[in-house]
C-alpha positions in Angstrom: 2.2 27.5 -5.1 2.8 26.1 -1.8 -0.3 25.1 0.4 -0.7 26.6 3.9 0.1 23.1 5.4 3.2 22.9 3.2 4.4 26.3 4.3 4.0 25.4 8.0 6.2 22.1 7.5 8.9 24.2 5.4 8.8 26.9 8.7 9.3 24.0 11.1 12.3 22.8 9.1 13.8 26.3 9.1 13.5 26.6 12.8 14.3 23.1 13.8 17.5 23.8 15.5 15.7 25.6 18.0 13.2 22.7 18.8 15.8 20.9 21.0 15.4 23.8 23.5 11.6 23.0 23.7 10.1 20.2 26.0 6.9 19.2 27.8 6.5 20.3 31.2 6.4 16.9 33.5 8.3 14.2 34.0 12.1 13.5 32.8 10.6 11.0 30.0 8.2 13.5 28.7 11.0 16.1 28.5 13.0 13.8 26.3 10.3 14.6 23.5 10.8 17.5 21.1 7.9 19.9 20.9 7.1 22.4 18.0 6.9 25.9 19.6 3.6 26.4 21.2 2.6 22.7 21.0 1.5 20.9 24.3 -0.1 17.5 25.0 -3.0 18.9 27.1 -3.9 21.9 29.0 -4.2 19.5 32.0 -0.7 19.3 33.5 -1.1 15.7 35.0 -2.6 14.4 31.7 0.1 16.2 29.5 2.7 14.4 32.1 1.1 11.1 31.5 0.6 11.4 27.7 4.2 12.7 27.3 5.6 9.9 29.2 3.5 7.5 27.0 4.3 9.1 23.8 8.1 9.1 24.7 8.2 5.3 25.5 5.9 4.5 22.4 8.5 6.5 20.2 11.5 4.9 21.7 10.1 1.6 21.0 9.1 2.5 17.3 12.7 3.5 17.1 14.5 1.0 19.0 12.8 -2.1 19.6 13.3 -5.0 17.3 10.0 -6.8 18.3 8.1 -3.4 18.0 5.7 -5.2 15.2 5.0 -8.3 17.0 2.1 -6.8 18.6 -1.4 -7.7 17.1 -2.4 -4.2 16.6 0.7 -3.2 14.8 0.7 -6.2 12.7 -3.0 -5.7 11.7 -2.0 -2.0 10.8 1.3 -2.8 9.2 0.9 -0.3 6.2 0.7 2.3 8.7 3.6 1.3 11.2 6.0 -0.1 8.3 6.0 3.4 7.0 7.1 4.9 10.1 9.3 1.9 11.0 11.4 2.6 7.6 12.3 6.0 8.9 12.3 5.8 12.6 15.8 4.8 13.5 17.2 7.8 11.7 14.2 10.4 12.4 13.9 13.1 15.0 10.4 12.9 16.0 8.7 16.5 16.9 5.2 17.0 18.3 3.0 19.3 16.3 -0.3 19.0 18.2 -2.6 17.3 20.6 -6.7 17.6 21.1 -9.1 15.8 23.0 -11.7 13.5 21.1 -13.9 12.5 24.2 -13.8 9.6 26.6 -10.2 10.5 27.8 -8.8 9.9 24.4 -6.6 12.2 22.4 -5.1 12.5 18.9 -1.5 13.6 18.8 0.3 14.6 15.6 3.9 14.1 15.3 6.4 15.2 12.4 9.3 13.0 11.5 12.4 14.6 10.2 15.5 12.8 8.9 18.7 14.3 7.6 21.0 16.7 9.8 20.1 20.1 11.3 21.6 22.0 8.2 20.0 19.7 5.8 16.4 18.5 7.1 13.7 16.5 5.2 10.3 16.1 6.4 9.8 12.5 6.0 6.4 11.6 7.6 3.6 13.4 9.7 1.7 10.9 11.4 -1.5 11.0 13.7 -1.9 8.7 16.6 -4.7 7.7 18.8 -4.0 7.9 22.5 -6.4 5.7 24.6 -6.2 5.8 28.6 -4.8 2.8 29.9 -4.8 2.9 33.8 -2.6 5.8 34.7 -1.0 5.8 31.3 -2.0 5.7 27.6 -1.7 3.3 24.9 -0.9 4.8 21.4 -2.2 3.1 18.3 -3.2 3.6 14.6 -6.4 5.5 14.5 -7.9 3.8 11.4 -11.0 2.8 13.0 -11.9 6.5 14.4 -10.9 8.0 11.0 -13.1 5.7 8.8 -16.2 5.7 11.2 -18.0 8.1 9.1 -18.0 6.2 5.7 -21.0 5.3 4.1 -21.6 1.5 3.9 -23.3 -0.9 1.4 -23.2 -4.7 1.2 -23.1 -6.8 -2.0 -22.9 -10.3 -1.9 -20.1 -11.2 0.5 -18.5 -7.9 0.2 -19.3 -4.7 2.6 -18.3 -1.8 0.8 -17.3 1.6 2.7 -16.9 4.3 0.7 -16.6 8.3 0.2 -19.2 9.9 -2.2 -21.3 8.0 -4.6 -21.6 4.2 -5.1 -21.5 2.2 -8.2 -23.6 -0.7 -7.7 -22.6 -2.4 -11.3 -18.8 -1.9 -10.5 -19.2 -3.3 -7.1 -21.2 -6.4 -8.5 -18.2 -7.1 -10.9 -15.9 -7.0 -8.0 -17.8 -9.5 -5.9 -18.2 -11.8 -9.1 -14.4 -11.8 -9.8 -13.7 -12.4 -6.2 -15.8 -15.4 -5.9 -14.6 -16.7 -9.2 -11.0 -16.6 -8.0 -11.8 -18.2 -4.8 -13.5 -21.2 -6.4 -10.1 -21.5 -8.5 -8.0 -21.7 -5.6 -10.4 -24.1 -3.8 -11.3 -21.5 -1.0 -14.4 -20.9 0.7 -15.9 -17.3 0.2 -14.2 -15.0 2.8 -16.4 -12.0 3.9 -14.5 -9.0 2.9 -14.8 -5.5 4.0 -13.8 -3.1 1.1 -12.7 0.5 2.2 -12.8 2.7 -1.2 -11.3 6.0 -0.6 -11.6 8.9 -3.3 -7.8 9.1 -3.7 -4.5 8.3 -2.3 -4.6 11.2 0.3 -7.8 9.9 1.6 -6.2 6.3 2.1 -3.2 7.6 3.7 -5.2 10.0 6.1 -7.4 7.3 7.3 -4.5 5.3 8.5 -3.0 8.6 9.9 -0.4 9.4 7.6 -0.9 13.1 7.2 2.1 13.3 5.0 4.3 10.4 3.6 7.2 11.5 1.5 7.9 8.1 0.1 4.3 7.9 -1.6 3.3 8.4 -5.0 0.5 6.8 -7.1 2.7 4.1 -8.7 4.0 2.7 -5.7 3.3 -0.9 -5.0 0.8 -0.7 -1.9 -0.7 2.6 -2.5 -3.3 1.7 -5.0 -5.0 -1.1 -3.0 -4.0 -4.0 -0.8 -5.4 -6.7 1.6 -4.8 -6.7 5.2 -6.0 -8.1 8.4 -5.6 -11.6 7.5 -7.3 -11.2 4.0 -10.5 -9.9 5.5 -9.9 -6.1 4.8 -9.3 -4.3 1.5 -8.3 -0.7 1.3 -7.8 1.5 -2.0 -7.2 5.1 -2.8 -8.8 4.6 -6.3 -12.4 5.6 -5.8 -13.2 2.5 -7.9 -15.6 -0.3 -6.5 -14.3 -2.6 -9.0 -10.5 -1.9 -8.4 -9.3 -5.5 -8.7 -5.6 -5.2 -9.3 -4.6 -5.0 -5.8 -7.4 -7.5 -4.6 -6.0 -10.2 -7.1 -2.4 -9.7 -6.2 -3.2 -9.9 -2.6 -5.8 -12.9 -2.7 -3.4 -15.0 -4.9 -0.2 -14.4 -2.6 -2.3 -15.3 0.6 -3.6 -18.5 -1.1 -0.2 -19.5 -2.6 1.0 -22.9 -1.5 4.3 -21.4 -1.2 4.3 -17.4 -0.7 8.3 -17.5 -1.0 8.0 -18.8 -4.6 5.7 -16.6 -6.2 7.0 -15.0 -9.3 5.9 -11.5 -8.8 5.9 -10.3 -12.5 3.5 -13.0 -13.3 1.5 -12.2 -10.4 1.2 -8.7 -11.6 0.4 -10.1 -15.0 -2.5 -12.2 -13.8 -3.8 -9.1 -11.9 -3.7 -7.0 -14.9 -5.5 -9.7 -16.8 -8.5 -9.6 -14.1 -8.7 -6.0 -13.3 -6.7 -3.9 -15.9 -3.1 -2.7 -15.5 -2.6 -0.8 -12.1 -4.1 2.6 -11.4 -4.6 3.2 -15.3 -6.9 0.4 -15.5 -5.7 -0.5 -19.2 -7.5 -3.6 -20.5 -5.9 -6.6 -22.3 -7.0 -5.1 -25.6 -5.5 -1.6 -24.7 -2.1 -3.2 -23.7 -1.8 -5.2 -26.9 -2.5 -2.2 -29.0 0.3 -0.3 -27.0 2.6 -3.0 -27.6 1.9 -3.2 -31.5 2.4 0.6 -31.4 5.9 0.2 -29.8 6.8 -2.6 -32.2 5.9 -0.3 -35.3 7.7 2.4 -33.8 10.7 0.3 -33.1 10.5 -2.8 -35.3 14.0 -3.7 -34.1 12.6 -4.3 -30.7 13.4 -7.6 -28.9 10.9 -8.5 -26.5 12.8 -11.2 -24.8 15.6 -8.7 -24.3 12.8 -6.2 -22.8 11.3 -8.9 -20.6 14.8 -9.7 -19.1 15.3 -5.9 -18.2 12.6 -6.2 -15.8 11.6 -3.0 -14.2 13.9 -1.3 -16.3 11.9 -1.8 -19.4 8.8 0.3 -20.1 6.3 0.3 -23.0 3.6 3.1 -22.7 4.9 3.7 -19.0 4.0 0.2 -18.0 6.6 -2.3 -16.6 6.7 -4.5 -19.7 7.6 -7.7 -18.1 4.2 -7.5 -16.1 2.2 -6.9 -19.3 3.9 -9.7 -21.3 3.0 -11.9 -18.5 -0.5 -10.8 -18.6 -0.4 -12.0 -22.3 1.1 -15.3 -21.5 -1.4 -15.9 -18.8 -4.4 -15.1 -21.3 -2.8 -17.8 -23.9 -2.4 -20.4 -21.1 -6.3 -19.7 -20.0 -7.4 -19.9 -23.8 -5.5 -23.3 -24.1 -5.9 -25.0 -20.7 -8.3 -22.7 -18.7 -7.7 -20.6 -15.5 -6.6 -23.1 -13.1 -3.8 -24.2 -15.2 -2.9 -20.7 -16.2 -2.3 -19.8 -12.4 0.4 -22.6 -12.2 3.4 -20.4 -13.4 2.8 -18.2 -10.2 4.9 -20.6 -8.4 8.0 -20.5 -10.8 10.3 -19.3 -8.1 10.9 -15.8 -6.6 13.5 -15.2 -9.4 11.7 -16.9 -12.1 14.0 -19.8 -12.4 11.4 -22.3 -13.5 9.3 -19.6 -15.5 10.5 -20.9 -18.9 10.5 -24.2 -18.1 6.7 -23.9 -17.4 6.0 -21.8 -20.4 7.6 -24.6 -22.6 5.4 -27.3 -20.9 2.2 -25.2 -21.3 2.8 -23.4 -24.5 5.8 -24.9 -26.1 7.3 -21.5 -25.7 11.0 -21.4 -25.3 13.5 -18.2 -25.0 14.4 -18.7 -28.6 10.9 -18.1 -29.9 9.8 -15.8 -27.0 9.8 -12.9 -29.2 7.8 -14.1 -31.8 5.3 -15.7 -29.4 4.8 -12.0 -27.9 4.3 -10.7 -31.6 1.5 -13.4 -32.3 -0.4 -12.6 -28.9 -0.4 -8.8 -29.7 -1.7 -9.9 -33.2 1.2 -8.2 -35.1 
């Protein structure tokens, strides 16, 4: 059954061809903006005019300006603005509602439709904060306002902000692993704010993404990611010890050459420290799943599966990530964690990966399959 919100969006899609006739009262700039029937920016005509002009310019810039993301506020909230930038050039924005939030500020909700009038798709619904700026308004991401209600607790050098209950033990595990990785990278501890939302929807709404048709629980950045120069970490997991996203972000930020990072190995290292993705499967779980796959398909070739990349899946995982976790574990057991991190710089396409495996483990492509069988203890 469709929710009330979904029905509203569907109704807007059906009447979209009529929206072009709707406009805000006020300046010619404001009238360039499309409004849903009954929507207005303010009951005060002068405020509506100023908001409308500022919004029209903001939406034009979002759609057309190549340097839109160069503003520091937009770089800081790249997760939010990046989502909008991906569809803005081909989207039609429609103002849904606006309401005052005190001190002259407003919250403005805009839907972004893509497609043609006879075949529309609701791509995004975003809520912006409009702050007074002289005689005009400045539109920005409302993350600060939307997260002000979160509870807060500090453990070590990490300030956790969260919804609901707080698990002290899991928080302590996160802090311990963070310090361990920083020491491995020769990095002084960086104070971190970890905003831990109870679900993906809470994470999206915090940034102002009321709806994002591109998001699901298994896309790269939805689970957890570092931002603001590595000082902030946000997840939609409800888990104080969700390390998978942190490890990926922190190792990428401290890489000597970020462009040379071999992402399958990076994901494997993240799975080793934090469990795989959202499932949290441990190394023991992953090995058991691979043993099960081998017993089910004894003719499987793990080198072939590795080279398939994201097209290969054992137990709903990207197999090359998991095999990298097994290999990292083997290097750690033989040489220690610091050496285990060396293959991270194997090249974006892994051009030096097998050379490094041979150097560190004596593993070549010819015996890769048997090596994996040994690592999963077949």
